[in-house]
Backbone bond lengths (Angstrom), bond angles and torsions (degrees), N, CA, C in turn:
res aa  C-N    CA-C-N  psi(-1)  N-CA   C-N-CA  omega(-1)  CA-C   N-CA-C  phi
1 M - - - 1.454 - - 1.534 107.71 -
2 R 1.327 116.44 122.73 1.467 122.13 -178.94 1.532 109.24 -94.71
3 L 1.339 115.85 128.17 1.457 121.98 -179.49 1.526 110.34 -113.96
4 L 1.320 115.40 142.17 1.459 123.33 171.64 1.518 107.27 -113.63
5 L 1.343 116.56 125.93 1.457 122.32 178.53 1.522 108.38 -110.66
6 V 1.331 115.65 127.30 1.458 120.94 -177.34 1.527 108.95 -145.22
7 S 1.311 115.74 153.29 1.456 120.75 177.37 1.519 109.48 -156.23
8 D 1.302 116.04 165.63 1.462 122.70 170.16 1.527 112.64 51.97
9 T 1.321 115.39 54.53 1.465 119.58 179.50 1.529 111.99 -75.06
10 H 1.315 118.85 -32.35 1.473 123.18 171.50 1.532 114.41 49.29
11 V 1.324 116.89 39.94 1.471 120.38 177.01 1.524 108.14 -89.78
12 P 1.302 121.14 131.78 1.463 129.00 8.37 1.528 114.17 -101.25
13 R 1.325 118.69 14.59 1.470 119.84 -176.35 1.519 112.97 -69.07
14 R 1.319 118.29 -45.56 1.466 122.08 -176.20 1.524 113.16 -100.08
15 A 1.312 117.16 -17.29 1.464 122.63 176.50 1.514 107.38 -155.94
16 K 1.312 116.02 151.03 1.468 119.59 178.96 1.523 111.93 -72.84
17 R 1.362 115.32 -28.15 1.460 119.73 179.69 1.518 109.15 -158.12
18 L 1.313 116.29 169.75 1.459 120.75 177.72 1.521 109.93 -70.53
19 P 1.337 117.63 144.30 1.473 120.75 179.06 1.526 111.99 -62.85
20 D 1.323 115.70 146.64 1.470 121.23 -179.84 1.531 111.85 -58.11
21 G 1.333 117.37 -40.14 1.461 120.13 179.29 1.515 112.66 -60.14
22 L 1.311 116.58 -38.58 1.464 120.66 177.24 1.526 110.32 -68.14
23 L 1.314 117.43 -41.96 1.470 120.24 179.80 1.532 111.48 -63.75
24 R 1.320 117.58 -34.68 1.476 119.84 175.12 1.525 110.17 -63.17
25 E 1.330 116.81 -38.14 1.471 120.41 177.87 1.527 111.58 -68.06
26 V 1.327 117.63 -34.96 1.468 120.76 175.65 1.526 108.79 -58.00
27 D 1.329 116.70 -43.67 1.460 121.06 -179.10 1.528 112.58 -65.97
28 R 1.323 117.38 -29.92 1.472 121.96 -177.84 1.528 112.87 -84.45
29 A 1.325 116.93 -23.65 1.468 121.39 -172.00 1.522 112.32 -78.55
30 D 1.314 114.68 145.54 1.464 120.31 170.67 1.520 110.18 -79.18
31 V 1.350 116.12 -34.18 1.456 121.68 179.69 1.528 108.43 -141.25
32 V 1.337 116.11 135.08 1.460 122.67 173.45 1.523 107.18 -108.36
33 L 1.344 115.99 127.02 1.465 121.65 175.28 1.524 107.37 -111.24
34 H 1.338 116.92 121.42 1.468 122.90 -177.56 1.524 108.27 -118.01
35 A 1.352 115.67 122.46 1.464 121.36 -173.74 1.525 113.56 -97.01
36 G 1.316 117.56 33.96 1.461 121.08 168.30 1.516 116.97 89.31
37 D 1.326 113.88 175.95 1.465 125.82 -170.33 1.522 110.90 63.90
38 W 1.308 113.71 60.00 1.462 123.16 174.39 1.527 109.65 -75.66
39 V 1.316 115.82 -47.99 1.464 129.15 -176.88 1.526 111.97 81.07
40 D 1.337 118.65 -43.20 1.470 119.15 179.39 1.521 111.43 -122.00
41 T 1.310 115.86 151.22 1.468 120.56 179.09 1.529 111.79 -75.02
42 A 1.322 118.21 -22.65 1.473 120.59 -179.61 1.528 111.16 -61.83
43 T 1.324 117.24 -36.84 1.465 119.86 179.00 1.523 110.70 -69.67
44 L 1.323 116.92 -39.35 1.464 120.14 174.26 1.520 109.79 -61.40
45 D 1.324 117.74 -46.47 1.472 120.99 178.33 1.527 111.14 -57.17
46 L 1.336 116.47 -44.05 1.463 121.36 -179.70 1.523 111.17 -60.18
47 L 1.336 117.29 -47.84 1.460 119.25 -178.41 1.522 112.14 -70.90
48 E 1.331 117.31 -33.24 1.470 118.98 175.56 1.526 110.53 -63.11
49 E 1.320 117.13 -38.21 1.469 121.30 179.75 1.522 112.11 -74.77
50 R 1.312 116.67 -37.89 1.466 120.78 -169.70 1.522 113.80 -90.90
51 A 1.329 117.92 -34.14 1.464 121.34 -176.95 1.526 110.60 -77.18
52 R 1.325 115.81 144.52 1.464 119.59 173.60 1.526 109.86 -63.47
53 R 1.346 114.76 -41.01 1.465 121.04 176.89 1.519 107.40 -149.08
54 L 1.324 116.95 136.23 1.456 122.72 -179.68 1.523 109.38 -122.80
55 V 1.331 115.57 128.30 1.464 122.58 172.90 1.518 104.72 -119.16
56 A 1.341 117.31 118.95 1.465 119.29 -169.48 1.517 111.64 -148.32
57 V 1.342 114.42 158.46 1.460 122.83 177.88 1.529 108.58 -134.29
58 Y 1.326 115.37 168.51 1.468 119.16 173.84 1.523 109.29 -93.91
59 G 1.346 114.47 160.70 1.454 121.05 177.55 1.514 111.54 -119.68
60 N 1.309 115.97 -177.88 1.461 120.85 -175.38 1.525 112.93 -67.40
61 N 1.322 119.55 -21.24 1.463 122.50 178.30 1.524 113.30 -93.58
62 D 1.329 116.86 4.71 1.458 120.60 -177.42 1.530 110.44 -95.39
63 G 1.332 114.68 130.85 1.457 121.57 -175.99 1.515 113.97 -82.39
64 P 1.334 115.88 -170.72 1.459 121.90 -174.14 1.527 114.58 -59.59
65 E 1.341 118.36 -35.99 1.471 119.86 -178.87 1.525 111.09 -64.24
66 L 1.336 117.04 -43.63 1.465 120.46 178.88 1.523 110.88 -70.66
67 R 1.316 116.89 -39.44 1.470 120.17 179.54 1.527 111.65 -65.59
68 A 1.318 117.36 -28.09 1.471 120.67 177.38 1.533 110.98 -72.03
69 R 1.330 116.48 -25.06 1.469 120.74 -176.12 1.524 114.55 -100.14
70 L 1.341 116.61 -17.58 1.467 120.47 -173.33 1.521 110.73 -127.65
71 P 1.332 117.37 150.39 1.471 120.01 175.80 1.529 110.74 -84.40
72 E 1.317 115.69 167.45 1.466 121.09 174.00 1.533 110.58 -76.83
73 V 1.339 115.74 -35.11 1.459 122.85 178.71 1.526 107.45 -132.19
74 A 1.324 116.40 135.33 1.470 120.94 175.45 1.526 108.17 -120.35
75 R 1.324 115.96 141.77 1.457 121.87 176.23 1.520 107.98 -129.61
76 V 1.340 115.63 137.34 1.452 120.28 -177.89 1.527 109.38 -154.20
77 E 1.330 116.10 145.24 1.459 120.28 173.01 1.521 108.25 -96.95
78 L 1.322 115.60 128.04 1.464 121.74 -179.55 1.521 108.92 -130.81
79 G 1.309 116.17 113.77 1.457 120.48 177.12 1.515 114.21 60.64
80 G 1.324 117.14 28.33 1.456 121.20 179.19 1.519 114.53 92.28
81 L 1.340 118.26 -1.07 1.460 121.91 176.01 1.519 109.97 -107.87
82 R 1.316 115.85 144.35 1.461 121.88 179.73 1.536 108.96 -96.20
83 F 1.335 115.32 113.08 1.466 122.65 -179.10 1.518 110.09 -104.04
84 G 1.313 114.52 146.10 1.451 122.03 168.54 1.512 108.08 -125.39
85 V 1.333 116.07 150.58 1.464 121.84 176.48 1.522 107.32 -131.33
86 V 1.337 116.49 128.14 1.458 123.17 176.73 1.524 107.05 -140.80
87 H 1.314 116.46 165.65 1.458 118.11 176.61 1.525 110.97 -90.47
88 E 1.315 116.68 -55.55 1.462 120.76 -173.60 1.529 111.75 -108.66
89 T 1.332 115.15 141.52 1.468 120.85 175.83 1.522 111.81 -125.68
90 G 1.322 117.79 3.95 1.456 120.35 -179.35 1.514 112.18 87.39
91 A 1.325 116.05 -166.86 1.462 122.96 -175.81 1.527 111.86 -62.36
92 A 1.330 115.52 152.19 1.461 120.81 178.34 1.532 111.04 -61.60
93 R 1.297 116.05 -40.52 1.465 119.91 179.90 1.534 109.59 -65.67
94 G 1.301 115.84 122.78 1.450 121.67 179.20 1.523 114.61 82.06
95 R 1.327 117.42 6.30 1.471 121.30 -175.43 1.527 112.70 -58.19
96 E 1.318 117.79 -46.18 1.465 120.45 -176.06 1.521 111.74 -59.43
97 A 1.322 116.28 -51.60 1.473 120.18 -178.39 1.526 111.00 -64.64
98 R 1.325 116.62 -41.52 1.470 121.13 -179.26 1.531 110.60 -62.69
99 C 1.326 117.19 -46.48 1.472 120.57 -178.07 1.524 111.47 -69.58
100 A 1.332 117.12 -36.88 1.464 119.93 177.44 1.528 110.58 -62.86
101 A 1.330 116.61 -38.06 1.472 120.21 178.81 1.526 111.38 -70.83
102 L 1.337 117.34 -38.22 1.463 121.50 -179.26 1.524 113.64 -75.56
103 H 1.331 116.77 -28.08 1.472 120.79 -173.72 1.535 111.00 -131.86
104 P 1.336 117.98 59.68 1.471 119.68 -176.48 1.528 113.56 -66.71
105 E 1.325 117.19 -17.54 1.467 121.42 -177.21 1.523 112.99 -84.80
106 L 1.335 118.59 -5.52 1.464 121.97 -173.63 1.524 112.82 -98.92
107 D 1.333 114.21 154.56 1.465 122.09 170.31 1.525 110.69 -98.51
108 V 1.348 116.09 -35.02 1.471 121.90 -177.00 1.527 108.30 -137.76
109 L 1.340 116.01 134.63 1.456 121.80 174.93 1.523 108.65 -120.57
110 V 1.330 116.33 120.13 1.463 123.03 177.25 1.527 107.18 -100.28
111 F 1.333 116.66 129.86 1.458 120.44 -177.60 1.522 110.02 -141.19
112 G 1.319 116.01 172.07 1.454 121.79 -179.00 1.510 111.14 -138.57
113 H 1.313 116.09 -136.05 1.454 127.81 173.35 1.527 114.38 83.70
114 S 1.321 119.06 -49.10 1.460 121.23 -172.89 1.531 113.47 -81.06
115 H 1.334 117.59 -19.94 1.468 123.81 -173.16 1.528 111.14 67.18
116 I 1.308 117.51 11.76 1.462 122.78 -179.37 1.532 108.39 -108.28
117 P 1.330 117.93 117.97 1.466 119.40 178.28 1.532 111.45 -56.75
118 W 1.326 115.14 143.75 1.462 121.07 -175.83 1.517 108.42 -147.87
119 D 1.316 116.45 135.55 1.460 122.38 175.25 1.522 106.88 -146.91
120 S 1.325 116.18 107.73 1.458 120.14 -179.84 1.523 109.35 -147.61
121 E 1.330 114.30 171.12 1.456 120.27 178.27 1.529 108.99 -125.97
122 A 1.307 115.52 132.18 1.463 122.12 179.77 1.528 109.92 -85.48
123 P 1.321 116.69 160.78 1.467 119.04 171.52 1.529 108.91 -54.92
124 G 1.293 116.89 134.86 1.460 120.55 -177.26 1.513 112.81 94.05
125 G 1.354 117.39 -8.81 1.448 120.26 171.33 1.516 118.10 102.25
126 L 1.334 119.48 -2.93 1.469 120.46 178.28 1.524 109.21 -62.14
127 R 1.330 116.61 124.21 1.467 121.80 177.16 1.516 108.34 -91.31
128 L 1.335 117.28 130.06 1.458 123.47 -179.60 1.521 108.59 -110.98
129 L 1.352 116.07 125.46 1.457 121.19 -177.26 1.521 110.90 -131.34
130 N 1.326 116.01 126.13 1.465 122.20 171.88 1.522 106.57 -121.74
131 P 1.334 117.65 118.20 1.468 120.45 -177.03 1.526 114.63 -78.81
132 G 1.328 118.99 0.83 1.458 120.42 -174.21 1.524 109.70 75.09
133 S 1.319 117.11 -150.65 1.464 122.01 -179.91 1.523 110.43 -131.57
134 P 1.336 117.28 136.38 1.467 119.93 177.39 1.532 113.72 -82.07
135 T 1.330 116.90 -4.28 1.468 119.64 -174.54 1.526 114.15 -128.37
136 D 1.343 118.16 -17.68 1.461 120.98 -174.51 1.523 108.92 -140.75
137 R 1.322 116.35 96.66 1.458 120.83 -174.05 1.522 113.65 -76.78
138 R 1.304 117.10 -15.80 1.474 122.36 -176.77 1.523 109.78 47.98
139 R 1.325 118.29 -118.86 1.467 121.33 -177.06 1.529 112.63 -88.00
140 Q 1.307 118.17 7.26 1.458 121.74 -178.98 1.533 110.13 -90.45
141 P 1.332 117.47 155.81 1.468 118.90 -179.53 1.533 113.23 -71.49
142 Y 1.341 117.76 -24.92 1.462 121.33 -176.31 1.525 110.61 -140.08
143 C 1.316 115.56 157.03 1.462 121.76 164.27 1.523 106.69 -77.23
144 T 1.326 117.29 145.76 1.467 119.93 -171.21 1.529 112.95 -143.29
145 Y 1.324 114.27 165.50 1.454 125.16 167.91 1.516 106.55 -153.25
146 M 1.332 118.49 171.48 1.461 122.41 -179.77 1.520 110.69 -125.61
147 T 1.332 114.41 152.37 1.457 121.81 167.75 1.522 107.90 -129.65
148 C 1.315 115.02 155.60 1.459 121.22 174.13 1.520 107.76 -160.05
149 A 1.301 115.21 171.84 1.452 120.69 177.77 1.516 109.39 -126.96
150 V 1.324 115.81 150.81 1.451 122.18 171.81 1.524 106.04 -115.91
151 T 1.327 114.83 122.04 1.456 120.93 -178.44 1.524 109.15 -134.82
152 N 1.306 116.71 126.34 1.468 121.96 178.09 1.525 112.36 49.97
153 G 1.323 116.64 44.38 1.451 121.49 176.25 1.516 115.27 74.54
154 A 1.333 116.90 14.47 1.464 120.22 -179.79 1.527 110.03 -126.70
155 L 1.318 114.95 146.45 1.464 121.07 176.42 1.521 108.33 -81.92
156 G 1.342 115.44 121.47 1.460 120.20 177.98 1.511 110.91 -80.39
157 E 1.306 115.74 -169.30 1.459 121.50 -177.66 1.528 111.10 -55.29
158 V 1.320 114.82 130.46 1.463 121.96 175.55 1.525 106.89 -94.70
159 V 1.339 116.38 124.45 1.459 121.10 -176.54 1.526 109.19 -115.31
160 L 1.323 115.94 125.80 1.462 122.11 173.29 1.524 107.57 -90.66
161 H 1.329 115.80 120.59 1.468 121.57 -178.76 1.519 109.79 -101.67
162 R 1.308 115.94 133.19 1.459 122.77 175.09 1.511 108.66 -96.78
163 L 1.314 115.50 133.77 1.466 120.22 176.42 1.532 108.93 -94.53
164 P 1.333 116.91 148.77 1.463 118.99 178.32 1.526 110.77 -61.75
165 R 1.302 115.04 146.83 1.463 119.31 177.17 1.516 109.51 -66.02
166 R 1.343 115.38 142.89 1.453 120.49 -179.84 1.508 110.87 -83.44
């Protein structure tokens, strides 16, 4: 099962539309996980139409229309692994222990907010993944997203993809 992890798309504030490279990955993925900060409903509509399956949450920049359609936290089992999706996890310092305590039932937690890619493991084995942002690199050298695979109940290689500079 091929997964696409994305967050902080911020359309149309940070980009007029999603990058073509990201849209090609949407078409290839079995499941798209979006960790919030959509900003517009058109991007949600696009991914709902285009993705085979979408698991998504709202973020702090998402207004009432998006909050009415999306949860704050999403939980789903994919290929035998328990995934959670949230937007914010708080400060980087202490993140692993804090998230492990808040989400003891999960194997993988996908989050966003910082626009900074993150891949770590908490005590007890919770994997924490932040794909960065495909549209707003902030202090990062590139805009990014992640892909990974779930095979036989295990998370395969997690790949951070860099998008070309606009």
